C-alpha positions, 0 to 999 in steps of 0.5 A, a space after each residue: 468147899 469154897 473156891 478160895 479154899 479150892 485154890 489153896 488146896 490146889 497149891 497144897 497139892 502142887 507143893 506137897 508133891 514137890 516135897 515128896 520128890 525132895 526138891 521143895 521145902 528143903 533145909 540146910 544142914 546145921 554147919 557154918 557156911 560162908 559163900 556159895 556152898 551149902 549142905 542139903 540132906 547131908 550133901 554139899 551143893 553150890 547154891 544158885 538160889 540165893 537172892 543176896 546178889 552181892 553176897 553182903 551177908 558174909 561181909 564182916 562189916 554187916 556182921 559187926 554192925 548186927 553184933 554191935 546193935 545186939 550188944 547195945 540194945 538186946 535182941 529186940 526193942 519191942 515197942 510200936 514205932 508210934 510210941 518209941 523207936 531206937 535212934 538207929 532207925 532214924 540213922 538208917 532212914 537218913 542214910 537210905 534217903 541219901 542213897 535214893 535222894 527221896 523221903 524214906 520210911 523204914 518198915 519191918 518187911 516189904 510186905 508190911 510196907 505195902 500193907 502200911 502204904 497202899 491203904 493210905 495213899 489209895 483213896 476211895 475215888 482212885 483206881 488201881 491197875 495191877 500188872 498181871 505179874 506184880 508181886 503177891 505182896 502188892 496184891 495182898 495189900 490191894 485186897 485191903 482197898 478192894 474191900 472198900 470198893 476201890 476200882 481194881 483192874 488187872 493188866 496183861 504183863 508189861 503191855 504199855 499200849 493197854 496201860 495207856 488206853 486204861 489211863 485215858 479211860 479211867 482218868 475221866 472217872 477217877 481222881 487218880 489212877 495208880 499203876 502197880 508193878 515190879 521193877 524186876 520181876 522175881 520169876 522170869 527176871 524181866 523188867 518194867 518199861 520204866 521209860 514208858 512209865 515216866 513218859 506217862 507220868 509226864 503227860 497224864 496228870 492223874 497217873 501215879 506209879 507204885 513199884 516194888 524194886 526188891 530185885 533191882 535194889 543194890 545191883 543197879 544204879 548209883 549207890 545201888 538205888 535200884 533198876 527203876 532209879 538207875 538213870 533217873 530221879 524219883 518222880 513226885 507222883 511215884 512211890 518205890 518200895 524195896 527190900 533190905 532182905 535181898 542184895 542189901 543183906 540185912 532185914 526189913 524194907 523201905 518205902 521211898 517217896 517223891 512227895 515228902 508230905 505223903 511220906 510223913 502221912 504213911 509214916 504216921 498212920 500206916 497200919 503196921 507202923 502203928 501197931 506192929 513190932 519194928 525191925 530187930 536191932 541186929 537187922 537195923 545195925 546190919 542195914 546201917 553198915 550196908 547203907 554205908 557201903 552203898 554210899 561208898 565207891 565200893 558198891 560200884 566195884 561190887 556191881 561190876 563184878 556181879 555184871 561180869 557174872 551175869 554176862 558170863 552166865 548169859 554167854 554160856 546159856 547161849 553157847 549151850 542153846 538152852 531155852 532161856 525165857 528170862 531177859 539179860 540184865 537181871 541176876 535171875 535166869 529162867 530156863 523153860 521146861 514146860 511141864 512140871 514132870 520135866 522140872 522135877 526131873 531136872 532139879 533132882 538131877 542137878 541136886 545129884 550133880 551138886 547144884 541147887 537150883 529153884 523150880 519155877 512152878 504153879 502158882 508163881 507161873 502157869 503149870 505148862 510154863 514150869 522152868 528152872 530158875 537160878 540166880 547168880 551172885 557176886 560170890 560165884 566164880 566163873 568156874 562155878 557158873 560154867 560147871 552149873 550151866 554145863 551140867 544143866 546142858 547135859 542133864 536137861 536133854 537126858 531128862 527130856 528123853 526120860 519124860 518124853 518132852 522135846 524142845 519144840 514142845 518147850 518153846 511152844 509152851 512159852 509161845 516163842 519161836 524155836 531157834 534153828 540151832 535148837 531144832 537141829 539138837 531136837 532131832 537128836 532127841 526124837 523119841 522112838 515111837 516103835 517102843 510104844 505098846 499102846 495105840 490111840 484111836 481118834 474120832 470126831 463123831 460118835 457114829 464112827 465108834 461101835 455103839 456096843 463098845 462105847 456103851 459098855 464103858 459109859 452106859 448108865 454113868 450119865 447122858 453121854 452114852 452113844 445115843 446121848 452123844 449122837 443127839 448132842 452132836 446134832 444139837 450143837 452144830 450148824 447154829 448161829 451163835 458161836 457158843 452153840 457150836 461144839 466140836 467133838 473128839 473121841 479118844 480110845 487108847 488100847 493095849 497090844 491086845 486091843 483092850 481099852 485102857 483109857 477112853 473119853 470124849 472132849 468137847 471144844 466150846 466157848 465157856 464163861 470164865 466165871 462158870 464156877 465163880 461165886 454168884 456175886 462175881 458172876 452177877 458183876 461180870 454179867 453186868 459187863 456182858 451187857 455191853 460186851 457179850 463175850 467178855 471174859 469168855 474163851 475156848 475150853 477143851 473139856 472131857 465131857 461137856 457143859 451139859 453132861 455130868 458124871 465120870 467122863 473118862 474111863 481108866 483101867 487102873 489095873 493095866 500095866 500100860 495105864 501110865 503110858 496110855 495117859 501120857 499118850 492122852 496128854 500128848 493128844 489133848 495138847 495137840 488138840 489145844 494147839 489146833 483149836 487155840 484153846 486156853 483151858 483144858 478140863 478133865 471132869 468129873 472125878 469122884 474119888 482121888 486116885 494117887 497115881 492119876 493125881 501125880 500124872 495130872 500134876 506132872 503133865 501140867 494140870 492142877 486139881 480144882 473142886 467142883 460143886 458136889 453132885 447128888 444121887 439116890 442109889 437105893 430105889 428098892 422100896 416097893 411104893 411111895 409109902 415104903 419110901 416115906 418110911 425110909 426117910 429121916 424124921 426131918 425129911 418126913 416132916 419136910 415132905 409132909 408139910 412142903 410137898 404132899 399137902 400140895 400133891 393133889 393140886 398138880 397134874 403130872 404127865 410124861 411126854 414122850 411124843 413130839 409136841 407143838 412149836 407153841 408148847 416147845 416155846 413155852 417150855 424153853 421160856 421156863 428153862 430160861 427163867 431158871 437159867 437167868 436166875 442161876 449163877 452157881 454154874 454160870 454158862 451160856 443158855 442152851 440153844 432151842 435146837 437141843 430141846 427140839 431134838 430131845 422131844 424127838 428122841 425116845 430115850 428122853 422124856 419130859 416130866 410136865 407139871 400143871 396146877 389145876 385152877 391156876 394156869 389157864 389152858 393147862 399150861 405147864 408150870 414146870 418141865 424136867 427133861 430126863 434121860 434114860 441110860 442103862 439102870 440110871 434115870 437122869 434129870 438134866 434140865 429143868 424149867 420153872 414158872 416162879 410165879 407160884 413156886 413159893 406158894 406151891 413148892 413147884 421145884 420140890 414137887 418136881 424133885 419128889 415126882 422124879 424119884 417116883 418116876 425113876 422107881 416106876 421105870 425100874 431104874 436102880 439109881 437117879 442122878 440128880 446133878 449139881 446145886 440145890 443140895 438142901 432140897 435134894 438131901 431132904 428126899 434122901 439124896 447123897 452128896 458126892 464130892 466132885 473135882 476136876 483137873 484144869 490146865 490154863 495156858 494163860 491165867 490172865 482171865 482167871 486173875 481178872 476174876 479175882 479182882 472182882 469183889 465177892 461181896 459185890 461191892 466193887 465199883 463198876 
């Protein structure tokens, strides 16, 4: 499965879980409503999720405008605007032009507006900088110019200092530099720093601004022209997109231009404006009625009423000391809860109390920045707002106690200081540790754990039995490069009788963020690493390590205390994350989906990602190579005969278990680097030479050494494979190749075949062949095992930067 498909699988996992809990994808009952009350699942609730902030959808004038348009023109005028438009389209554009004092193009939806506009205004010699939190619809449109090779960058949210640096740098290379942002951001309700941006428009000739002000429309500024233009006119180097679906309460969207010629061009050649259907007459009719209200004095009165509600809600949130993440001023509020499990709990409780609020969860926010998102409208009464917020203030602590979360953890997740008032409240919510029936043991070296106890759980599963880990600890300490030094943490969680329920080990190491990205993306990133060795890298806490493969976590799913043990493990790993300041936590490798574990992972801030499949042969019951050959498929027999066996006698095979010379080791390390530098499928830092030296001194490892007679002078190796022996498993871990004669003699295929024979010779029952080269491994009878992991990202910025690279490798560097 591709990385992109894996991302959609992750979203499907998170959303489906919310649907199962009956807090997402809800439907109202089929009864009329006219105000703030709706009916969900047969129960009336007050709606605090609407983005129609002025409540104009219930205004008689908008309803009459929609009905009149239907009576005149029918339900649809289905012709492309390139040919014929209803006359009321022109009327609406003229009214909107008065509101904004700018040239206007009406579009069927805001998303289609972005798709129509951005590919036209952004030319091939332009550069685009997107704010990290810019709306997904803008990002979707940018993909169209990215495919043309336009330079795309991502900027940390609202970092005007970094924006100015990039404007200065990119202005030397490109004819225009576009910054794309939201006026008011849809999740946290914070605003773009308009004053700074207008200053940049003034002093940097090549700087241009593209902004989506959908959530500022109607509720701010003269005539409801929005947050961005509340106290200023549109700049000639600026394009503003807005929605008529939210506070404007009609339908469609609008593009506003400070440059009349640019407006004409987009309206003439913008893709969806040429070929897509227009707004329905009813939407245009309602929008005309809304525009007339906006051009009257009445809009100011509506805005003031909404502002009063916003101020009242802000005061109540402050009174109840709720962890508010949003900034005052917008009609959007975000109360942080950190973990998805707490968010699910609170939303369910609020529904039970008669209030509908939104769950802000991945992918719109990072998993551990889950929150309760709610909106207030002009139609809400003070008593309704007070009832909802007081209910939230009562239900949140109850849910926190139920889910074992405290205020300190919530504020830490959002990286904001814990207020003193909340600290005193938090002390009342302390969990009763005496109720815990499981115990956690934490070690920082394998030498403090019983060899027998550890191997009973992990021997034969990979190269992470007791001795394998002892070697890794030695190899990845005291090195010069930071990426070659790992820290180790071992966790054993036991029940009241001392039986292990959960066990694993973590390594904290520096990872390349593109480790699992497509090879073409890694190639582009590596080009940048020539100037900045640590570009797009960061600390990761991983169950397992970068070199080990296999199921790194032992779980006793039958234990009645399994869930409690996992909750303790999550608490421990999050504390570890804080102590080492790691951005990511990864649990890997899982080979089968366990529903209880899957739900626990999502609840506690982890999302599932697919990893490359791993390969194994677990049937070595054949007596000799002839019997093995007979058991292969017809295609595999042909492959083995033509590609492997005909060269078999040209190779000399040795199994090296003794210490070798430094010169020989240097050669082996060069062979390893040959493979490493060609492989981007799993892009990692090179392993330190010290590891190979340790392997050669450990009798549990052996090296399969191949030479080709009459080809290499002095019997020099053309291939080496470093293999670990654990229990009944033979585990080839690292390979080195000389590619000079690989095509001619099939050196890699030869090595794979001989590894299978060697596993049989040692009396092993299975051989674990690891990731990659699946076609070659399957031809020798290997089976593929789907593998996935769970990841937590405290900050998704680096992952989003990777998405700005072109998979085809066409992006200008």
